[in-house]
C-alpha positions, 0 to 999 in steps of 0.5 A: 178217352179223356181227349175224346170226351173233352172234344164232344159233349157226352157223359163218360158212361155214354161215350164208353158204351158207344166205344164198346159198340164200335169195338164189338163191330170191329171199327175201333181197337182198344189198348191200355197205356199206363192208366189210360185206355186208348181207342184207335180206328181199326182201319184207315177206311173207317174214317171214310165210313164215318164221314159218309155216315155223317154226310147221310145223317146231315142230309136227312136231318137238314129238314129237322131244324136244330138237329143238324147243328148237333151232328156237325163236328166242333170248329176245332175238330179235324 
Protein backbone atom coordinates (compact mmCIF):
# COMPACT_ATOMS: atom_id res chain seq x y z
CA UNK A 1 0.00 0.00 0.00
CA UNK A 2 2.97 2.32 0.58
CA UNK A 3 3.97 2.25 -3.09
CA UNK A 4 0.43 2.88 -4.25
CA UNK A 5 -0.06 5.74 -1.81
CA UNK A 6 3.21 7.32 -2.94
CA UNK A 7 2.04 7.33 -6.56
CA UNK A 8 -1.34 9.01 -5.96
CA UNK A 9 -2.50 11.93 -3.83
CA UNK A 10 -4.93 10.30 -1.37
CA UNK A 11 -5.19 9.95 2.40
CA UNK A 12 -4.25 6.51 3.76
CA UNK A 13 -7.73 5.97 5.23
CA UNK A 14 -9.43 6.78 1.92
CA UNK A 15 -7.08 4.51 -0.02
CA UNK A 16 -7.68 1.68 2.44
CA UNK A 17 -11.45 2.12 2.11
CA UNK A 18 -11.30 2.12 -1.70
CA UNK A 19 -9.09 -0.98 -1.73
CA UNK A 20 -11.57 -2.71 0.59
CA UNK A 21 -14.40 -1.95 -1.84
CA UNK A 22 -12.35 -3.33 -4.74
CA UNK A 23 -11.47 -6.43 -2.69
CA UNK A 24 -15.10 -7.06 -1.74
CA UNK A 25 -16.01 -6.74 -5.43
CA UNK A 26 -13.40 -9.38 -6.25
CA UNK A 27 -11.26 -7.03 -8.34
CA UNK A 28 -8.18 -7.11 -6.11
CA UNK A 29 -6.69 -9.60 -3.68
CA UNK A 30 -4.84 -8.86 -0.45
CA UNK A 31 -1.98 -10.69 1.23
CA UNK A 32 0.52 -9.94 3.96
CA UNK A 33 4.25 -9.95 3.36
CA UNK A 34 6.04 -9.36 6.61
CA UNK A 35 4.56 -6.20 8.09
CA UNK A 36 3.11 -4.94 4.81
CA UNK A 37 -0.19 -5.53 3.05
CA UNK A 38 0.19 -6.21 -0.68
CA UNK A 39 -2.73 -5.75 -3.07
CA UNK A 40 -2.84 -7.34 -6.53
CA UNK A 41 -5.34 -7.42 -9.37
CA UNK A 42 -7.38 -10.61 -9.11
CA UNK A 43 -7.32 -11.20 -12.89
CA UNK A 44 -5.33 -9.58 -15.73
CA UNK A 45 -8.63 -8.45 -17.30
CA UNK A 46 -9.24 -6.15 -14.31
CA UNK A 47 -6.57 -3.81 -15.70
CA UNK A 48 -8.50 -3.60 -18.98
CA UNK A 49 -11.74 -3.01 -17.07
CA UNK A 50 -10.21 -0.16 -15.07
CA UNK A 51 -8.66 1.36 -18.21
CA UNK A 52 -12.08 1.30 -19.92
CA UNK A 53 -13.69 2.92 -16.87
CA UNK A 54 -11.02 5.63 -16.87
CA UNK A 55 -11.62 6.30 -20.58
CA UNK A 56 -15.37 6.63 -19.98
CA UNK A 57 -14.83 9.00 -17.06
CA UNK A 58 -12.33 11.09 -19.02
CA UNK A 59 -14.78 11.39 -21.92
CA UNK A 60 -17.63 12.39 -19.62
CA UNK A 61 -15.48 14.78 -17.60
CA UNK A 62 -13.89 16.52 -20.61
CA UNK A 63 -16.62 19.16 -20.56
CA UNK A 64 -16.09 19.80 -16.84
CA UNK A 65 -12.79 21.66 -16.95
CA UNK A 66 -10.12 20.76 -14.39
CA UNK A 67 -11.80 17.50 -13.38
CA UNK A 68 -10.18 15.76 -16.36
CA UNK A 69 -6.72 16.55 -14.97
CA UNK A 70 -7.63 14.78 -11.72
CA UNK A 71 -8.53 11.61 -13.64
CA UNK A 72 -5.33 11.35 -15.67
CA UNK A 73 -2.60 9.14 -14.20
CA UNK A 74 0.70 10.82 -13.32
CA UNK A 75 3.26 10.94 -16.13
CA UNK A 76 5.45 8.34 -14.39
CA UNK A 77 2.60 5.81 -13.96
CA UNK A 78 2.49 2.73 -16.18
